[in-house]
Phi, psi and omega in degrees: 000127181282147181229145177280145179296327179221168175246140179273002182281163174281154169309324185284331174296311177299318177300305190300331185268334189249317192300316178296335180277324184272340186291147182282328181213161185275065181222141185231148174245133177264146174256112178274359179242041169065040172087003179289314187221158175233081188288155180299316187295337184265031171277142187224166169292135182285124172241170175278007178273127191284121184291154180282343181244162178311134182223142185220126182286163177273129183289314188252157174274176178297340177276005181077026175233164176234153183267357178196147175277127178252113181248120191246108172266109206259125178286342186286348186282307181214022173098158183296326181296320168299318181296319174302313180304314183298320184293313172299331180284317183293330178287322182293322180286330174299313175305319182293334178265005189076020179273154177245151192210161174242149184225139169223172181220150178266155181300337184275355179104356175281157184228144162244140179238134183243140185243090180291146187238128175288329179246120180299146185244157188287164174298324185290314182288324168302311173307315184295311184293322178293322172291327180292320176296329178301337182280337175270334189229114189298326189272356183287124180272122181265343191308321184308324189265003181250004180238107185287328183276332186240358185288127186210153181213147166294139173240171188318129174105334187287144177304153181246153188292332183265014185097161182074193184219161168301125176250135180295144181253023175203185181276154185294315173313317181293315181298311178300316182298311177304312181300314186281338178234074186286179181293135186284173176294336173294323178296317183292326179302309184300308185306311182295321177302314180291333183263011187310318183295309182296335184286319174297329183289311188297323170301323178291317175308308177299327177290324173291324186280163174286149186255126187230088175302153189289331172262128184308136180271062177302142175304148174301142181234161178290125181220176175295156177302155182091007175244134188273172178296155174308313187295323182285327176286322174298320180292327176293323183281314188266336183074010174271146185199150181278122189282352164290333180273304180243129188286331191209167171304332185283326178295316186292317184294321181296325177306312178295319175298314177296323180292319176298310179297309178303324178289352181099000177297160166262155179303325178306319177313305189292313177305320185287327178287334175281317187281341176265000173088013181282324174252061190294329179302307174296322176298321186296333183284347176263352188291351178277351167272159172297152182316306186296341180262350184288316178298309179304328181293314176303323182290322175301317180291331184282323177298325177297311190292319166305314175301319177298320184292317183302327182273352188230049171291102173202154178256002183255014186292111181298333184274357184278110172274017183271120175282133183243015183287136173286158175289120181289140188258154183298145175286171177299170175304156181293155184289337177302332184245006185295331174294326186266338179232318189291339180263003179277179183288123185296321175310313177303309179305307167323307184300309178308317179291323173293323175294319174303322178297316173304316175298314180305320181296318176295319179285335186301338182292342175285339188270125186292156175276062170249168176305320178299310192290317175299326185286319176306313177296323179292327174299312178299321179297320177296326179286325176301310177301314186296329184290317182298318187299314193268351181058040184207143178286346175272134184232133179243016171284130184280176177307321176298318181291317181297328172297318178294316181283346179247349182078014177258171173273147188301331172295321169301315174305314182301322182288318177295325175299318179300312175297323178297314183283343179277347184293154176292137183046068182288164185269336181231146177231142175280108178279314184217131176285167192284145183217136175056230175272005180264140183278170177308140178262112175253160173224136176286141182228137175263112181299151184290333181289337189252002183300306183301318185285322176298326180283334178282333175285143183289145180295147181280140182282166176075182187271158170256128179253136160288191185284118174287151187308321183304320188285349167299334179266323189268347177095162182289328180295323172298320182299316182287323174297309178310299176311329176288320182285337176294319190275331176215089172297161180066045181256134172287168178307314177303329178276337172294318179300322179292318183293320186260002178056032179252167181274161180297322180295314180302309173308313178299318182289328182293322175301321184294316187295304189292326179291324184297333182251019174054034178273334184217155183215153178253126188271184181299334171278008175074020172271131179272145169211163184283136172279082190300338184286346175261125188274118176300322183292316181297318172301313183303317180298316178298321171295338190081010189291327190288340173300316179292319171304314184296310182300322170305318183289316194288323178299313178295334175292326180290318172310311175314311188291325182292327186284322183289322175292331176291310176302311179300333174284328199235334187246134177260324180220151178302328186292345180272359178276148341198146178227157177300344179281342183289168181281070186230135193283079175305324184292346180269319185231137172280352180192166184298135180292129181292146190275333188264150185225131175266024183295337184291326175310320181296303192270347185265038181277151180299152173289000000 
């Protein structure tokens, strides 16, 4: 098949014609750092308008299948000459099996070959084929097809990090014809048949290697009922599994269904996660069926799982990976303040906390729109949320618990707390330093200079939130903007700027991120409101953020175990605690690990 060396079409024309057809789903990720990364939070709906920054379309759809094979030949591996040799070789092979393809090239000498498919193929099938080709062609980058959640690639017309754009190596009319008349299932069969030996080899290599999923397989932690084990959630999201444990996609999918049923989920919960793209890995396991047969097949698997569970009722099954521990509730207030706060009227305490929240809003204008300033605001919110949880202005949650609630490192939280309590007329006061297994005891304080103004202002509606998990991915500005719209819907952009104390550019970018994930929308009057139908928790699960929260909680749990062991060996009475000069492993901890946990803040979000 002859190819023109270059195309005379513009980048915008190439993008509009080909990007929507090649993408696995109508989503695109933008690079705001000149092409170095394509983070999930900068994902947008794919349109035919060429983005001004490097943009990569998603390879796989919500159902875990792809509409084209994306072959990325990287000039950074062995130079442009090797890339050209590999591209010529793969084109010869494609011609031999009757396939048609689209080709473009990058300003740095890299090349992309796209193989459109009439019948979408599953994640496992596409990965096997690309990895098999990787054994033949040295410069082929296999990673875009090895990640179901984050696999993406720039298509013809996209801007390049070194300047310029992806240029077609053929005419646009020819490329569009190939895209609109993709390769038949017979061509796919011919491709996989010719690569059968290489596919067997990469599967055997995968069996010998260690299994490392793209999302950390964090140990299970105490969470509310209805949550599956970490490993099963990773499998449902990514479609990656250890073939030494599961011989096929069918075995892996049945393990996920059984785990979901044992965790107390309903069939409708699983269906929703598959259809909405939260579990594309599980969806890919059903993609070998025609679309009309996928949900009936899921229902049959579900009934089989329920039947199996009814016949094997036991809590001692060593292979049962479903965690059953309930969420622990915060313990009562420290004995040191029981007399002053715990016996007071909880309603009076909540009124004080809401007045303190007014003082916090007034004081927030002093915090610059820097990373440190926004983090400090979030630490104060975490303290306020903890106070609401315990119905007391006294907070004994330690730095590690606040770190979980804010998405920060515990050492960073400690630094912010020291700065906050050192301020003139602080909003928080250190009552007692950490001792034994108790964390630092803080008290919320309304400064005298703010008291009159805080008491005159109406209390804010709704809850005070620390950093909800989804905003670990979407960013702190997005968290503040979303919170503002929760409390006061139908706000114009100018009012959001005033309310959040953020710059106009930061608010615009936050609104862009929130709109891309259908968290906020603008009405005809150009006022913004929260889209209540979009679940923050489900989106966090889709992003895999809950895995990072679980890993952080587990790491701090290990810290507490080490600390308790040291206490048991070295301390006989609480009164003997503790100074940095004593024989304490200060190289491991900046302060005694706190006993209490705010992890339920992270996992108890509304659906």
